[in-house]
PDB file of N, CA, C, O and CB in Angstrom:
ATOM      1  N   MET A   1      69.671 114.283  90.692  1.00  0.00           N
ATOM      2  CA  MET A   1      69.680 113.033  91.418  1.00  0.00           C
ATOM      3  C   MET A   1      70.842 112.082  90.407  1.00  0.00           C
ATOM      4  O   MET A   1      70.819 112.004  89.179  1.00  0.00           O
ATOM      5  CB  MET A   1      67.918 112.340  91.534  1.00  0.00           C
ATOM      6  N   SER A   2      71.612 111.562  91.147  1.00  0.00           N
ATOM      7  CA  SER A   2      72.401 110.612  90.521  1.00  0.00           C
ATOM      8  C   SER A   2      72.378 109.107  91.281  1.00  0.00           C
ATOM      9  O   SER A   2      72.173 109.071  92.494  1.00  0.00           O
ATOM     10  CB  SER A   2      73.832 111.228  90.461  1.00  0.00           C
ATOM     11  N   GLN A   3      72.551 108.129  90.679  1.00  0.00           N
ATOM     12  CA  GLN A   3      72.604 106.780  90.987  1.00  0.00           C
ATOM     13  C   GLN A   3      73.159 106.039  90.219  1.00  0.00           C
ATOM     14  O   GLN A   3      72.940 106.048  89.007  1.00  0.00           O
ATOM     15  CB  GLN A   3      71.597 106.292  91.163  1.00  0.00           C
ATOM     16  N   CYS A   4      74.229 105.030  90.982  1.00  0.00           N
ATOM     17  CA  CYS A   4      74.991 104.341  90.002  1.00  0.00           C
ATOM     18  C   CYS A   4      74.765 103.001  90.808  1.00  0.00           C
ATOM     19  O   CYS A   4      74.865 102.868  92.028  1.00  0.00           O
ATOM     20  CB  CYS A   4      76.636 104.903  89.694  1.00  0.00           C
ATOM     21  N   VAL A   5      74.403 101.933  89.775  1.00  0.00           N
ATOM     22  CA  VAL A   5      73.755 101.073  90.040  1.00  0.00           C
ATOM     23  C   VAL A   5      74.500  99.661  88.984  1.00  0.00           C
ATOM     24  O   VAL A   5      74.177  99.659  87.796  1.00  0.00           O
ATOM     25  CB  VAL A   5      72.237 101.632  89.856  1.00  0.00           C
ATOM     26  N   LEU A   6      75.534  98.454  89.536  1.00  0.00           N
ATOM     27  CA  LEU A   6      75.974  97.926  89.033  1.00  0.00           C
ATOM     28  C   LEU A   6      75.385  96.667  88.371  1.00  0.00           C
ATOM     29  O   LEU A   6      75.647  95.541  88.793  1.00  0.00           O
ATOM     30  CB  LEU A   6      76.708  97.964  89.609  1.00  0.00           C
ATOM     31  N   THR A   7      74.648  96.879  87.408  1.00  0.00           N
ATOM     32  CA  THR A   7      73.845  95.184  86.486  1.00  0.00           C
ATOM     33  C   THR A   7      74.996  94.809  85.930  1.00  0.00           C
ATOM     34  O   THR A   7      75.962  95.419  85.472  1.00  0.00           O
ATOM     35  CB  THR A   7      72.418  95.302  84.950  1.00  0.00           C
ATOM     36  N   TRP A   8      74.677  93.561  86.072  1.00  0.00           N
ATOM     37  CA  TRP A   8      75.623  92.402  85.276  1.00  0.00           C
ATOM     38  C   TRP A   8      75.071  91.990  84.103  1.00  0.00           C
ATOM     39  O   TRP A   8      73.847  92.007  84.225  1.00  0.00           O
ATOM     40  CB  TRP A   8      75.857  91.063  86.058  1.00  0.00           C
ATOM     41  N   ASP A   9      75.475  91.560  82.821  1.00  0.00           N
ATOM     42  CA  ASP A   9      74.784  90.691  82.241  1.00  0.00           C
ATOM     43  C   ASP A   9      75.379  89.257  82.139  1.00  0.00           C
ATOM     44  O   ASP A   9      76.376  88.836  82.727  1.00  0.00           O
ATOM     45  CB  ASP A   9      74.504  91.215  81.089  1.00  0.00           C
ATOM     46  N   ALA A  10      74.483  88.523  81.185  1.00  0.00           N
ATOM     47  CA  ALA A  10      74.644  87.232  81.592  1.00  0.00           C
ATOM     48  C   ALA A  10      76.173  86.617  81.066  1.00  0.00           C
ATOM     49  O   ALA A  10      76.749  85.610  81.476  1.00  0.00           O
ATOM     50  CB  ALA A  10      73.367  86.420  81.017  1.00  0.00           C
ATOM     51  N   GLY A  11      76.552  87.460  80.153  1.00  0.00           N
ATOM     52  CA  GLY A  11      78.195  87.260  79.687  1.00  0.00           C
ATOM     53  C   GLY A  11      79.010  87.164  81.087  1.00  0.00           C
ATOM     54  O   GLY A  11      79.674  86.214  81.501  1.00  0.00           O
ATOM     55  N   PHE A  12      78.761  88.462  81.716  1.00  0.00           N
ATOM     56  CA  PHE A  12      79.557  88.881  82.878  1.00  0.00           C
ATOM     57  C   PHE A  12      79.270  87.393  83.960  1.00  0.00           C
ATOM     58  O   PHE A  12      80.120  86.549  84.244  1.00  0.00           O
ATOM     59  CB  PHE A  12      78.893  90.619  83.573  1.00  0.00           C
ATOM     60  N   ILE A  13      77.887  87.419  84.394  1.00  0.00           N
ATOM     61  CA  ILE A  13      77.590  86.195  85.167  1.00  0.00           C
ATOM     62  C   ILE A  13      78.592  84.839  84.865  1.00  0.00           C
ATOM     63  O   ILE A  13      79.525  84.435  85.559  1.00  0.00           O
ATOM     64  CB  ILE A  13      76.053  85.834  84.822  1.00  0.00           C
ATOM     65  N   MET A  14      78.031  84.243  83.492  1.00  0.00           N
ATOM     66  CA  MET A  14      78.820  83.203  83.175  1.00  0.00           C
ATOM     67  C   MET A  14      80.362  83.187  83.633  1.00  0.00           C
ATOM     68  O   MET A  14      80.807  82.408  84.476  1.00  0.00           O
ATOM     69  CB  MET A  14      78.715  83.116  81.821  1.00  0.00           C
ATOM     70  N   SER A  15      81.045  84.078  83.011  1.00  0.00           N
ATOM     71  CA  SER A  15      82.423  84.229  83.294  1.00  0.00           C
ATOM     72  C   SER A  15      82.732  84.382  84.660  1.00  0.00           C
ATOM     73  O   SER A  15      83.891  84.079  84.941  1.00  0.00           O
ATOM     74  CB  SER A  15      82.945  85.279  82.621  1.00  0.00           C
ATOM     75  N   ASN A  16      82.063  84.743  85.533  1.00  0.00           N
ATOM     76  CA  ASN A  16      82.428  85.294  87.061  1.00  0.00           C
ATOM     77  C   ASN A  16      81.299  84.187  87.979  1.00  0.00           C
ATOM     78  O   ASN A  16      80.884  84.605  89.060  1.00  0.00           O
ATOM     79  CB  ASN A  16      81.964  87.406  87.305  1.00  0.00           C
ATOM     80  N   ILE A  17      80.908  82.980  87.556  1.00  0.00           N
ATOM     81  CA  ILE A  17      80.064  82.008  88.347  1.00  0.00           C
ATOM     82  C   ILE A  17      80.663  81.712  89.770  1.00  0.00           C
ATOM     83  O   ILE A  17      79.949  81.586  90.765  1.00  0.00           O
ATOM     84  CB  ILE A  17      79.930  80.639  87.542  1.00  0.00           C
ATOM     85  N   ALA A  18      82.214  81.598  89.786  1.00  0.00           N
ATOM     86  CA  ALA A  18      82.290  81.358  91.136  1.00  0.00           C
ATOM     87  C   ALA A  18      83.233  82.618  91.622  1.00  0.00           C
ATOM     88  O   ALA A  18      84.345  82.562  92.146  1.00  0.00           O
ATOM     89  CB  ALA A  18      82.883  79.821  91.453  1.00  0.00           C
ATOM     90  N   GLY A  19      82.519  83.660  91.317  1.00  0.00           N
ATOM     91  CA  GLY A  19      83.194  84.937  92.087  1.00  0.00           C
ATOM     92  C   GLY A  19      81.872  85.449  92.948  1.00  0.00           C
ATOM     93  O   GLY A  19      80.710  85.044  92.971  1.00  0.00           O
ATOM     94  N   ASN A  20      82.490  86.410  93.573  1.00  0.00           N
ATOM     95  CA  ASN A  20      81.259  87.018  94.632  1.00  0.00           C
ATOM     96  C   ASN A  20      81.155  88.603  94.752  1.00  0.00           C
ATOM     97  O   ASN A  20      82.135  89.270  94.419  1.00  0.00           O
ATOM     98  CB  ASN A  20      81.550  86.484  96.268  1.00  0.00           C
ATOM     99  N   LEU A  21      80.280  89.076  95.105  1.00  0.00           N
ATOM    100  CA  LEU A  21      79.819  90.347  94.936  1.00  0.00           C
ATOM    101  C   LEU A  21      81.287  91.276  95.291  1.00  0.00           C
ATOM    102  O   LEU A  21      81.719  92.208  94.614  1.00  0.00           O
ATOM    103  CB  LEU A  21      78.408  90.617  95.986  1.00  0.00           C
ATOM    104  N   LYS A  22      81.878  90.722  96.533  1.00  0.00           N
ATOM    105  CA  LYS A  22      82.526  91.837  97.126  1.00  0.00           C
ATOM    106  C   LYS A  22      83.895  92.191  96.195  1.00  0.00           C
ATOM    107  O   LYS A  22      84.518  93.250  96.113  1.00  0.00           O
ATOM    108  CB  LYS A  22      82.880  91.453  98.721  1.00  0.00           C
ATOM    109  N   ASN A  23      84.166  90.613  95.384  1.00  0.00           N
ATOM    110  CA  ASN A  23      85.512  90.791  94.526  1.00  0.00           C
ATOM    111  C   ASN A  23      85.032  91.771  93.232  1.00  0.00           C
ATOM    112  O   ASN A  23      85.861  92.449  92.626  1.00  0.00           O
ATOM    113  CB  ASN A  23      86.180  89.107  93.920  1.00  0.00           C
ATOM    114  N   VAL A  24      83.875  91.765  92.948  1.00  0.00           N
ATOM    115  CA  VAL A  24      83.282  92.975  91.921  1.00  0.00           C
ATOM    116  C   VAL A  24      83.343  94.142  92.325  1.00  0.00           C
ATOM    117  O   VAL A  24      83.570  95.098  91.583  1.00  0.00           O
ATOM    118  CB  VAL A  24      81.927  92.928  91.566  1.00  0.00           C
ATOM    119  N   ALA A  25      83.120  94.230  93.748  1.00  0.00           N
ATOM    120  CA  ALA A  25      83.188  95.884  94.130  1.00  0.00           C
ATOM    121  C   ALA A  25      84.576  96.197  94.174  1.00  0.00           C
ATOM    122  O   ALA A  25      84.919  97.354  93.935  1.00  0.00           O
ATOM    123  CB  ALA A  25      82.502  96.346  95.648  1.00  0.00           C
ATOM    124  N   LYS A  26      85.539  95.207  94.485  1.00  0.00           N
ATOM    125  CA  LYS A  26      87.055  96.024  94.498  1.00  0.00           C
ATOM    126  C   LYS A  26      87.663  96.508  93.531  1.00  0.00           C
ATOM    127  O   LYS A  26      88.595  97.312  93.554  1.00  0.00           O
ATOM    128  CB  LYS A  26      88.051  95.368  94.890  1.00  0.00           C
ATOM    129  N   THR A  27      86.906  95.803  92.225  1.00  0.00           N
ATOM    130  CA  THR A  27      87.222  96.509  90.928  1.00  0.00           C
ATOM    131  C   THR A  27      86.640  97.797  90.688  1.00  0.00           C
ATOM    132  O   THR A  27      87.257  98.563  89.947  1.00  0.00           O
ATOM    133  CB  THR A  27      86.841  95.729  89.845  1.00  0.00           C
ATOM    134  N   THR A  28      85.564  98.156  91.187  1.00  0.00           N
ATOM    135  CA  THR A  28      84.363  99.251  90.813  1.00  0.00           C
ATOM    136  C   THR A  28      84.528 100.404  91.986  1.00  0.00           C
ATOM    137  O   THR A  28      84.070 101.524  91.762  1.00  0.00           O
ATOM    138  CB  THR A  28      82.592  98.464  90.879  1.00  0.00           C
ATOM    139  N   MET A  29      85.043 100.181  92.964  1.00  0.00           N
ATOM    140  CA  MET A  29      84.647 101.115  94.088  1.00  0.00           C
ATOM    141  C   MET A  29      85.582 101.820  93.892  1.00  0.00           C
ATOM    142  O   MET A  29      85.450 102.912  94.443  1.00  0.00           O
ATOM    143  CB  MET A  29      84.486 100.697  95.503  1.00  0.00           C
ATOM    144  N   SER A  30      86.794 101.656  93.164  1.00  0.00           N
ATOM    145  CA  SER A  30      87.943 103.296  93.347  1.00  0.00           C
ATOM    146  C   SER A  30      87.247 104.061  92.314  1.00  0.00           C
ATOM    147  O   SER A  30      87.237 105.284  92.451  1.00  0.00           O
ATOM    148  CB  SER A  30      90.039 103.196  92.831  1.00  0.00           C
ATOM    149  N   VAL A  31      86.562 103.452  91.129  1.00  0.00           N
ATOM    150  CA  VAL A  31      86.139 104.489  90.095  1.00  0.00           C
ATOM    151  C   VAL A  31      84.510 105.203  90.803  1.00  0.00           C
ATOM    152  O   VAL A  31      84.150 106.349  90.534  1.00  0.00           O
ATOM    153  CB  VAL A  31      85.922 103.537  88.315  1.00  0.00           C
ATOM    154  N   GLY A  32      84.046 104.658  91.327  1.00  0.00           N
ATOM    155  CA  GLY A  32      83.013 105.408  92.443  1.00  0.00           C
ATOM    156  C   GLY A  32      83.561 106.489  93.273  1.00  0.00           C
ATOM    157  O   GLY A  32      83.154 107.651  93.254  1.00  0.00           O
ATOM    158  N   VAL A  33      84.743 105.917  94.179  1.00  0.00           N
ATOM    159  CA  VAL A  33      85.234 106.998  94.923  1.00  0.00           C
ATOM    160  C   VAL A  33      86.146 108.190  94.245  1.00  0.00           C
ATOM    161  O   VAL A  33      86.379 109.244  94.838  1.00  0.00           O
ATOM    162  CB  VAL A  33      85.964 106.379  95.945  1.00  0.00           C
ATOM    163  N   GLU A  34      86.573 107.921  93.084  1.00  0.00           N
ATOM    164  CA  GLU A  34      87.270 109.074  92.229  1.00  0.00           C
ATOM    165  C   GLU A  34      85.817 109.793  91.915  1.00  0.00           C
ATOM    166  O   GLU A  34      85.642 110.833  92.549  1.00  0.00           O
ATOM    167  CB  GLU A  34      88.304 108.489  90.646  1.00  0.00           C
ATOM    168  N   TRP A  35      84.995 109.487  91.236  1.00  0.00           N
ATOM    169  CA  TRP A  35      83.576 110.113  91.076  1.00  0.00           C
ATOM    170  C   TRP A  35      83.330 111.290  92.172  1.00  0.00           C
ATOM    171  O   TRP A  35      83.391 112.516  92.081  1.00  0.00           O
ATOM    172  CB  TRP A  35      82.393 108.902  91.276  1.00  0.00           C
ATOM    173  N   LEU A  36      82.978 110.265  93.424  1.00  0.00           N
ATOM    174  CA  LEU A  36      82.646 111.314  94.267  1.00  0.00           C
ATOM    175  C   LEU A  36      83.662 112.625  94.655  1.00  0.00           C
ATOM    176  O   LEU A  36      83.301 113.648  95.236  1.00  0.00           O
ATOM    177  CB  LEU A  36      82.315 110.627  95.411  1.00  0.00           C
ATOM    178  N   LYS A  37      84.718 112.382  94.284  1.00  0.00           N
ATOM    179  CA  LYS A  37      86.005 113.266  94.800  1.00  0.00           C
ATOM    180  C   LYS A  37      85.383 114.426  93.883  1.00  0.00           C
ATOM    181  O   LYS A  37      85.295 115.548  94.382  1.00  0.00           O
ATOM    182  CB  LYS A  37      87.894 112.639  94.397  1.00  0.00           C
ATOM    183  N   THR A  38      85.064 114.271  92.919  1.00  0.00           N
ATOM    184  CA  THR A  38      84.428 115.473  92.045  1.00  0.00           C
ATOM    185  C   THR A  38      83.658 116.550  92.216  1.00  0.00           C
ATOM    186  O   THR A  38      83.746 117.706  91.804  1.00  0.00           O
ATOM    187  CB  THR A  38      83.816 115.118  91.317  1.00  0.00           C
ATOM    188  N   LYS A  39      82.517 115.715  93.215  1.00  0.00           N
ATOM    189  CA  LYS A  39      81.406 116.347  93.481  1.00  0.00           C
ATOM    190  C   LYS A  39      81.308 117.237  94.707  1.00  0.00           C
ATOM    191  O   LYS A  39      82.269 117.292  95.475  1.00  0.00           O
ATOM    192  CB  LYS A  39      80.514 115.445  93.509  1.00  0.00           C
ATOM    193  N   LYS A  40      80.215 117.929  94.932  1.00  0.00           N
ATOM    194  CA  LYS A  40      80.233 118.708  96.093  1.00  0.00           C
ATOM    195  C   LYS A  40      78.712 118.413  96.710  1.00  0.00           C
ATOM    196  O   LYS A  40      77.899 117.771  96.045  1.00  0.00           O
ATOM    197  CB  LYS A  40      80.586 120.345  95.731  1.00  0.00           C
ATOM    198  N   ARG A  41      78.379 118.955  98.093  1.00  0.00           N
ATOM    199  CA  ARG A  41      77.183 118.614  98.741  1.00  0.00           C
ATOM    200  C   ARG A  41      76.352 119.949  98.313  1.00  0.00           C
ATOM    201  O   ARG A  41      76.710 121.024  97.832  1.00  0.00           O
ATOM    202  CB  ARG A  41      77.373 118.310 100.436  1.00  0.00           C
ATOM    203  N   GLY A  42      75.129 119.437  98.683  1.00  0.00           N
ATOM    204  CA  GLY A  42      73.813 120.407  98.931  1.00  0.00           C
ATOM    205  C   GLY A  42      73.005 120.462  97.701  1.00  0.00           C
ATOM    206  O   GLY A  42      73.107 119.516  96.920  1.00  0.00           O
ATOM    207  N   LEU A  43      72.267 121.378  97.438  1.00  0.00           N
ATOM    208  CA  LEU A  43      71.162 121.268  96.519  1.00  0.00           C
ATOM    209  C   LEU A  43      71.494 120.891  95.156  1.00  0.00           C
ATOM    210  O   LEU A  43      70.734 120.191  94.486  1.00  0.00           O
ATOM    211  CB  LEU A  43      70.471 122.465  96.471  1.00  0.00           C
ATOM    212  N   GLN A  44      72.601 121.332  94.723  1.00  0.00           N
ATOM    213  CA  GLN A  44      73.092 121.201  93.196  1.00  0.00           C
ATOM    214  C   GLN A  44      74.085 120.121  93.357  1.00  0.00           C
ATOM    215  O   GLN A  44      74.703 119.782  92.348  1.00  0.00           O
ATOM    216  CB  GLN A  44      73.806 122.640  92.476  1.00  0.00           C
ATOM    217  N   GLY A  45      74.327 119.535  94.471  1.00  0.00           N
ATOM    218  CA  GLY A  45      75.293 118.278  94.711  1.00  0.00           C
ATOM    219  C   GLY A  45      74.737 116.935  95.301  1.00  0.00           C
ATOM    220  O   GLY A  45      73.623 116.444  95.114  1.00  0.00           O
ATOM    221  N   ILE A  46      75.613 116.531  95.939  1.00  0.00           N
ATOM    222  CA  ILE A  46      75.168 115.166  96.580  1.00  0.00           C
ATOM    223  C   ILE A  46      74.747 115.218  97.531  1.00  0.00           C
ATOM    224  O   ILE A  46      75.272 115.938  98.380  1.00  0.00           O
ATOM    225  CB  ILE A  46      75.919 114.273  96.778  1.00  0.00           C
ATOM    226  N   ASN A  47      73.435 114.362  97.855  1.00  0.00           N
ATOM    227  CA  ASN A  47      73.039 114.552  99.201  1.00  0.00           C
ATOM    228  C   ASN A  47      73.029 113.328 100.080  1.00  0.00           C
ATOM    229  O   ASN A  47      73.433 113.368 101.242  1.00  0.00           O
ATOM    230  CB  ASN A  47      71.762 115.127  99.206  1.00  0.00           C
ATOM    231  N   ILE A  48      72.548 112.213  99.491  1.00  0.00           N
ATOM    232  CA  ILE A  48      73.010 110.764 100.132  1.00  0.00           C
ATOM    233  C   ILE A  48      73.873 110.093  99.476  1.00  0.00           C
ATOM    234  O   ILE A  48      74.008 110.370  98.284  1.00  0.00           O
ATOM    235  CB  ILE A  48      72.001 109.804 100.302  1.00  0.00           C
ATOM    236  N   VAL A  49      74.568 109.190  99.983  1.00  0.00           N
ATOM    237  CA  VAL A  49      75.275 108.376  99.214  1.00  0.00           C
ATOM    238  C   VAL A  49      75.526 107.116 100.212  1.00  0.00           C
ATOM    239  O   VAL A  49      75.918 107.136 101.379  1.00  0.00           O
ATOM    240  CB  VAL A  49      76.578 109.119  98.638  1.00  0.00           C
ATOM    241  N   ILE A  50      75.130 105.861  99.270  1.00  0.00           N
ATOM    242  CA  ILE A  50      75.193 104.573  99.659  1.00  0.00           C
ATOM    243  C   ILE A  50      76.204 103.613  98.811  1.00  0.00           C
ATOM    244  O   ILE A  50      76.648 103.964  97.718  1.00  0.00           O
ATOM    245  CB  ILE A  50      73.829 104.101  99.615  1.00  0.00           C
ATOM    246  N   ALA A  51      76.464 102.593  99.314  1.00  0.00           N
ATOM    247  CA  ALA A  51      77.645 101.535  99.127  1.00  0.00           C
ATOM    248  C   ALA A  51      77.686 100.488  99.616  1.00  0.00           C
ATOM    249  O   ALA A  51      77.549 100.554 100.838  1.00  0.00           O
ATOM    250  CB  ALA A  51      78.711 101.841  99.451  1.00  0.00           C
ATOM    251  N   ASP A  52      77.871  99.069  99.059  1.00  0.00           N
ATOM    252  CA  ASP A  52      78.234  97.891  99.843  1.00  0.00           C
ATOM    253  C   ASP A  52      79.770  97.795 100.053  1.00  0.00           C
ATOM    254  O   ASP A  52      80.373  98.046  99.010  1.00  0.00           O
ATOM    255  CB  ASP A  52      77.711  96.617  99.140  1.00  0.00           C
ATOM    256  N   PHE A  53      80.230  97.626 100.660  1.00  0.00           N
ATOM    257  CA  PHE A  53      81.589  97.355 101.479  1.00  0.00           C
ATOM    258  C   PHE A  53      82.246  98.659 101.400  1.00  0.00           C
ATOM    259  O   PHE A  53      83.347  98.794 100.867  1.00  0.00           O
ATOM    260  CB  PHE A  53      82.616  96.120 100.851  1.00  0.00           C
ATOM    261  N   VAL A  54      81.651  99.526 101.871  1.00  0.00           N
ATOM    262  CA  VAL A  54      82.329 100.655 102.165  1.00  0.00           C
ATOM    263  C   VAL A  54      83.742 100.567 103.422  1.00  0.00           C
ATOM    264  O   VAL A  54      84.086 101.475 104.178  1.00  0.00           O
ATOM    265  CB  VAL A  54      81.108 101.599 102.617  1.00  0.00           C
ATOM    266  N   GLU A  55      84.150  99.630 103.343  1.00  0.00           N
ATOM    267  CA  GLU A  55      85.464  99.572 104.144  1.00  0.00           C
ATOM    268  C   GLU A  55      86.588  99.351 102.612  1.00  0.00           C
ATOM    269  O   GLU A  55      87.779  99.269 102.912  1.00  0.00           O
ATOM    270  CB  GLU A  55      85.447  97.961 105.560  1.00  0.00           C
ATOM    271  N   LEU A  56      86.359  99.285 101.516  1.00  0.00           N
ATOM    272  CA  LEU A  56      86.730  99.150 100.598  1.00  0.00           C
ATOM    273  C   LEU A  56      87.277 100.777  99.998  1.00  0.00           C
ATOM    274  O   LEU A  56      86.474 101.710  99.977  1.00  0.00           O
ATOM    275  CB  LEU A  56      85.728  98.356 100.005  1.00  0.00           C
ATOM    276  N   GLU A  57      88.675 100.948  99.550  1.00  0.00           N
ATOM    277  CA  GLU A  57      89.021 102.244  99.233  1.00  0.00           C
ATOM    278  C   GLU A  57      89.139 102.981 100.247  1.00  0.00           C
ATOM    279  O   GLU A  57      89.463 102.662 101.391  1.00  0.00           O
ATOM    280  CB  GLU A  57      88.253 102.808  98.445  1.00  0.00           C
ATOM    281  N   ASP A  58      88.812 104.214  99.725  1.00  0.00           N
ATOM    282  CA  ASP A  58      88.817 105.490 100.771  1.00  0.00           C
ATOM    283  C   ASP A  58      87.564 105.620 100.748  1.00  0.00           C
ATOM    284  O   ASP A  58      87.402 106.770 100.341  1.00  0.00           O
ATOM    285  CB  ASP A  58      89.594 106.907 100.444  1.00  0.00           C
ATOM    286  N   PHE A  59      86.432 105.105 100.954  1.00  0.00           N
ATOM    287  CA  PHE A  59      85.046 105.231 100.795  1.00  0.00           C
ATOM    288  C   PHE A  59      84.265 106.314 101.785  1.00  0.00           C
ATOM    289  O   PHE A  59      83.463 107.179 101.433  1.00  0.00           O
ATOM    290  CB  PHE A  59      84.509 103.846 100.987  1.00  0.00           C
ATOM    291  N   CYS A  60      84.741 106.008 103.147  1.00  0.00           N
ATOM    292  CA  CYS A  60      84.229 106.648 104.242  1.00  0.00           C
ATOM    293  C   CYS A  60      85.035 108.356 104.565  1.00  0.00           C
ATOM    294  O   CYS A  60      84.505 109.391 104.970  1.00  0.00           O
ATOM    295  CB  CYS A  60      84.473 105.478 105.500  1.00  0.00           C
ATOM    296  N   GLN A  61      86.053 108.156 104.299  1.00  0.00           N
ATOM    297  CA  GLN A  61      86.583 109.424 104.046  1.00  0.00           C
ATOM    298  C   GLN A  61      86.429 110.342 103.070  1.00  0.00           C
ATOM    299  O   GLN A  61      86.635 111.542 103.252  1.00  0.00           O
ATOM    300  CB  GLN A  61      87.553 109.324 104.032  1.00  0.00           C
ATOM    301  N   THR A  62      86.048 109.824 101.951  1.00  0.00           N
ATOM    302  CA  THR A  62      85.700 110.668 100.872  1.00  0.00           C
ATOM    303  C   THR A  62      84.329 111.139 100.924  1.00  0.00           C
ATOM    304  O   THR A  62      83.953 112.089 100.237  1.00  0.00           O
ATOM    305  CB  THR A  62      85.920 110.020  99.652  1.00  0.00           C
ATOM    306  N   VAL A  63      83.493 110.439 101.800  1.00  0.00           N
ATOM    307  CA  VAL A  63      82.156 110.991 101.696  1.00  0.00           C
ATOM    308  C   VAL A  63      82.161 111.830 103.260  1.00  0.00           C
ATOM    309  O   VAL A  63      81.161 112.529 103.415  1.00  0.00           O
ATOM    310  CB  VAL A  63      80.840 109.634 101.447  1.00  0.00           C
ATOM    311  N   ILE A  64      83.013 111.839 104.250  1.00  0.00           N
ATOM    312  CA  ILE A  64      83.259 112.771 105.067  1.00  0.00           C
ATOM    313  C   ILE A  64      83.705 113.964 104.578  1.00  0.00           C
ATOM    314  O   ILE A  64      83.296 115.047 104.995  1.00  0.00           O
ATOM    315  CB  ILE A  64      83.991 112.373 105.867  1.00  0.00           C
ATOM    316  N   ARG A  65      84.709 113.798 103.520  1.00  0.00           N
ATOM    317  CA  ARG A  65      85.231 115.111 103.362  1.00  0.00           C
ATOM    318  C   ARG A  65      84.334 115.748 102.300  1.00  0.00           C
ATOM    319  O   ARG A  65      84.670 116.844 101.851  1.00  0.00           O
ATOM    320  CB  ARG A  65      86.766 115.108 102.965  1.00  0.00           C
ATOM    321  N   LEU A  66      83.334 115.214 101.907  1.00  0.00           N
ATOM    322  CA  LEU A  66      82.300 115.804 100.977  1.00  0.00           C
ATOM    323  C   LEU A  66      81.523 116.663 101.652  1.00  0.00           C
ATOM    324  O   LEU A  66      81.071 117.680 101.124  1.00  0.00           O
ATOM    325  CB  LEU A  66      81.435 114.847 100.334  1.00  0.00           C
ATOM    326  N   ASN A  67      81.283 116.302 102.971  1.00  0.00           N
ATOM    327  CA  ASN A  67      80.378 117.413 103.738  1.00  0.00           C
ATOM    328  C   ASN A  67      81.425 118.556 104.213  1.00  0.00           C
ATOM    329  O   ASN A  67      81.002 119.277 105.117  1.00  0.00           O
ATOM    330  CB  ASN A  67      79.501 116.707 105.198  1.00  0.00           C
ATOM    331  N   TYR A  68      82.576 118.793 103.791  1.00  0.00           N
ATOM    332  CA  TYR A  68      83.316 119.866 104.159  1.00  0.00           C
ATOM    333  C   TYR A  68      83.393 120.753 103.253  1.00  0.00           C
ATOM    334  O   TYR A  68      83.821 121.863 103.570  1.00  0.00           O
ATOM    335  CB  TYR A  68      84.452 119.588 104.523  1.00  0.00           C
ATOM    336  N   ARG A  69      83.015 120.499 101.959  1.00  0.00           N
ATOM    337  CA  ARG A  69      83.191 121.172 100.840  1.00  0.00           C
ATOM    338  C   ARG A  69      82.149 122.000 100.561  1.00  0.00           C
ATOM    339  O   ARG A  69      82.168 122.696  99.546  1.00  0.00           O
ATOM    340  CB  ARG A  69      83.424 120.399  99.862  1.00  0.00           C
TER     341      ARG A  69
END
């Protein structure tokens, strides 16, 4: 099982106090999508994929392609 959870420390929160979650997701979603592209589906692979702001990057298409591998 794999899980990726973005957890901010106090320094990040203080330096981005006027920011929002979607802006942070814009910088991290590309890393997640690239990671997904290296995975396969099934018992030894990915089973469930969830994310906030799935409209960012190529997330939905990447998950759909994962189902055909």
